[in-house]
Structure formats: structure tokens, C-alpha cells
NUDO-332432 format. One line per 10 residues: number of its first residue (from 0); their letters; for each residue x, y, z of C-alpha. Coordinates in pm, 1 decimal, padded with zeros to 6 digits. Layout:
REM residues N
NUM	A	X:Y:Z; ...
//
This chain:
REM residues 166
0	MFDYTRMEII	06509.7:-02474.3:-01548.0; 06288.8:-02460.5:-01861.0; 06050.9:-02729.9:-01936.3; 06122.6:-02825.9:-02318.7; 05830.4:-03084.8:-02352.8; 05561.7:-02852.7:-02475.1; 05815.5:-02675.2:-02712.2; 05931.4:-03016.4:-02847.1; 05583.2:-03145.9:-02912.7; 05475.9:-02842.4:-03102.1
10	TGIFVVLGLL	05806.1:-02836.1:-03290.7; 05757.6:-03209.5:-03371.7; 05378.4:-03166.0:-03500.1; 05500.6:-02860.3:-03708.5; 05773.6:-03078.1:-03868.6; 05532.3:-03366.2:-03938.1; 05282.4:-03139.1:-04099.7; 05556.3:-02998.7:-04294.2; 05676.4:-03338.0:-04435.6; 05307.6:-03449.1:-04499.9
20	ALGYLSISIG	05265.7:-03139.4:-04703.6; 05569.8:-03177.3:-04891.5; 05486.0:-03547.0:-04968.9; 05128.7:-03437.8:-05092.6; 05274.4:-03183.9:-05328.7; 05535.8:-03429.8:-05464.1; 05285.7:-03681.0:-05545.6; 05016.5:-03437.5:-05678.7; 05271.9:-03243.9:-05924.9; 05412.6:-03588.0:-06032.1
30	GLRIIHGDTY	05072.7:-03682.6:-06134.5; 05053.9:-04003.1:-05918.6; 04736.3:-04090.5:-05769.1; 04723.3:-04282.8:-05437.6; 04333.3:-04300.7:-05433.0; 04199.8:-04409.4:-05768.3; 03882.1:-04255.1:-05871.9; 03591.9:-04430.9:-06036.1; 03717.2:-04509.7:-06380.9; 03669.6:-04752.2:-06676.5
40	RVTARFSNLG	03930.4:-04887.0:-06913.5; 03953.2:-04874.4:-07293.5; 04232.7:-04975.9:-07529.9; 04353.6:-04822.5:-07863.4; 04596.2:-04967.6:-08090.2; 04829.9:-04726.5:-08283.6; 05088.2:-04787.0:-08584.8; 05339.8:-04552.6:-08392.7; 05331.7:-04455.9:-08038.9; 05609.1:-04201.6:-08056.9
50	DLKAHAPVKI	05720.4:-04099.7:-07721.9; 05402.5:-04179.4:-07536.5; 05468.2:-04315.1:-07189.1; 05269.3:-04481.3:-06927.9; 05083.2:-04225.5:-06687.7; 05047.5:-03983.5:-06961.6; 04741.4:-03773.6:-06959.0; 04427.0:-03849.9:-07183.4; 04254.1:-03530.1:-07294.7; 03942.5:-03416.7:-07451.0
60	AGVTIGRVEA	03964.7:-03043.7:-07587.9; 04268.1:-02991.5:-07359.7; 04087.7:-03115.6:-07036.0; 04247.6:-03426.1:-06881.9; 03988.2:-03691.0:-06853.0; 04217.9:-04000.2:-06771.8; 04560.2:-04158.2:-06789.4; 04743.3:-04422.5:-07017.0; 04783.6:-04705.3:-06759.5; 04994.0:-04939.9:-06977.6
70	IRLADYYGEA	05167.9:-04983.0:-07321.4; 05251.3:-05301.3:-07499.4; 05301.3:-05437.7:-07814.3; 05033.9:-05636.6:-07957.6; 05024.2:-05793.4:-08326.0; 05296.4:-05560.7:-08430.0; 05105.7:-05238.4:-08327.2; 05140.5:-05027.6:-08006.8; 04850.7:-05069.4:-07772.7; 04771.8:-04814.0:-07506.5
80	QLSINRDVAL	04545.9:-04911.4:-07214.1; 04356.2:-04584.9:-07125.4; 04171.1:-04535.4:-06777.7; 03907.1:-04278.6:-06827.8; 03698.8:-04101.1:-06556.2; 03363.2:-04276.4:-06526.0; 03154.1:-03933.4:-06553.7; 03292.3:-03915.1:-06930.4; 03116.0:-04123.9:-07161.1; 03288.7:-04194.8:-07507.2
90	PKDTIASIAT	03087.2:-04263.0:-07813.9; 03185.3:-04581.7:-08011.6; 03304.1:-04372.1:-08300.0; 03553.7:-04175.7:-08105.0; 03889.4:-04081.9:-08247.0; 04208.5:-04144.1:-08051.6; 04542.5:-03947.5:-08169.6; 04869.9:-03888.3:-08033.7; 04958.6:-03540.5:-07974.2; 05225.5:-03349.8:-07797.1
100	AGLLGEAHVA	05225.2:-03031.7:-07583.6; 05420.7:-02777.6:-07806.5; 05708.1:-02878.9:-08048.5; 05923.0:-03070.6:-07769.2; 05622.2:-03104.8:-07519.0; 05531.9:-03431.4:-07350.6; 05314.9:-03667.0:-07562.2; 04938.7:-03737.7:-07460.0; 04628.0:-03907.4:-07604.4; 04391.4:-03665.9:-07742.1
110	LSPGGAEANL	04024.9:-03783.4:-07793.3; 03784.5:-03665.9:-08054.1; 03422.0:-03790.3:-07956.6; 03209.2:-03874.6:-08240.9; 02838.5:-03861.9:-08257.0; 02735.2:-04231.2:-08215.1; 02444.5:-04326.1:-07993.3; 02624.8:-04616.5:-07828.1; 02912.6:-04557.4:-07596.9; 03238.3:-04780.1:-07529.5
120	ADGGRISHTE	03191.9:-04997.7:-07240.4; 03455.4:-05107.1:-06975.7; 03718.3:-05298.6:-07188.3; 03598.1:-05170.6:-07495.0; 03845.3:-05071.1:-07799.8; 03891.6:-04742.7:-07980.9; 03884.0:-04852.1:-08329.8; 03970.4:-04516.2:-08510.9; 04330.6:-04398.0:-08440.4; 04594.5:-04164.2:-08582.7
130	PAINISDLIG	04949.2:-04230.4:-08496.2; 05212.7:-04008.4:-08341.9; 05376.8:-03778.0:-08617.4; 05739.2:-03869.5:-08688.1; 05903.5:-03504.3:-08700.7; 06211.2:-03635.6:-08890.4; 05996.0:-03805.7:-09138.0; 05799.9:-03484.8:-09204.8; 06104.1:-03283.8:-09246.7; 06229.6:-03526.7:-09490.6
140	RTAFGSPGAP	05891.9:-03511.6:-09692.2; 05882.2:-03160.0:-09702.0; 06247.5:-03093.5:-09800.3; 06291.0:-03370.3:-10043.2; 05921.5:-03448.4:-10152.6; 05736.9:-03752.7:-10075.0; 05812.6:-04077.8:-10254.1; 05560.0:-04129.3:-10544.2; 05452.0:-03777.6:-10578.9; 05472.0:-03582.2:-10892.6
150	APSSSAGARP	05778.0:-03359.5:-10944.1; 05681.5:-02996.7:-10894.1; 05632.1:-02797.4:-11190.8; 05777.4:-02482.1:-11262.2; 05619.8:-02155.2:-11357.2; 05445.1:-02102.6:-11707.4; 05679.0:-02149.3:-11995.2; 05793.6:-02477.0:-11907.0; 05767.0:-02754.1:-12161.6; 05667.3:-03128.0:-12086.6
160	DGGVKR	06007.6:-03235.5:-12187.6; 06182.7:-03038.9:-11912.8; 06318.3:-02765.8:-12164.5; 06254.5:-02407.9:-12132.7; 06107.7:-02165.9:-12407.8; 06338.4:-01896.8:-12524.2
//
């Protein structure tokens, strides 16, 4: 008869390697890190976080340099705790804004470094922030005009009292 033990061991090793590869790909595509690199944390407060979620990317010029670790409500503002790669130094006058990748894309934090000499330290706060854009509010303002804005004027020939010259 045949000796199946060698074939069974090779098949078992192949199956285990396949499962390990599948697990690694699932974790890396999902953006989950098992081993955290050398990072430091900063916070940023926004008046509107929009659809920003924990584990969203933090980017500078489209390059991911960190992750959103946690989101909480602090003094009626949305506060995001950002974990930034230690090899990226952020000046104290960095601007944080919430952006989306495309019209319906995933929300992320976009950073625009300033020109300050001093850098943010671990536990520091980004003081200059821009909230997420509310699309329905933007459409409403465009369609109906923003409150308090002057009424649009018509072409030449219109009188201040609203009448038209004949």
C-alpha cells in the first residue's frame, strides 16, 4: 500500500501557508495594523466631523501618514485623536481639514503643514481646523442663496425699486 504520511504533511503545510496568506491579505487590505509602528498622537477639534470614522487615514498631499485613532465629543465639538508616523514632523500651525475621496468616497483627515519653526509634540493639539462640508447645506445655499446675502441683481436696465425700464 501507499505511504500517505509524506503527502499529508505536504498538503497540511500548503493549507496552513494558504490560510496565513489569506489572513495577512485580509488584515492589510482592511487597514488594520497588528504591529503598530513608531507614532505620536495629536488631537484636532472640528465643528462638524461629517462621516469621519475611527481608523480613517490621515493624509498629507494624498500620502497616508497616520490614522484616526478615536473620535469623541468634547465641549460640543467633535474631537479626533490622530496617530501620526514619528518620521513626519508637523509644524504647530498645521491646518487639519476633513476631506473625502471623490463625491461619495471615504472621509479622511487632510493635513496642510504650515511654516512654523516649532513642531507639535506628542499629545499636542492642531488648533487650525476646517470642518467637513455638508453637501445638502451646500446645495441648499447654491439653489436658494445663502441667508443674509444680497439678492442677485439682474442685467443692466433694472431699477433699484425692482421695476424695469421700458
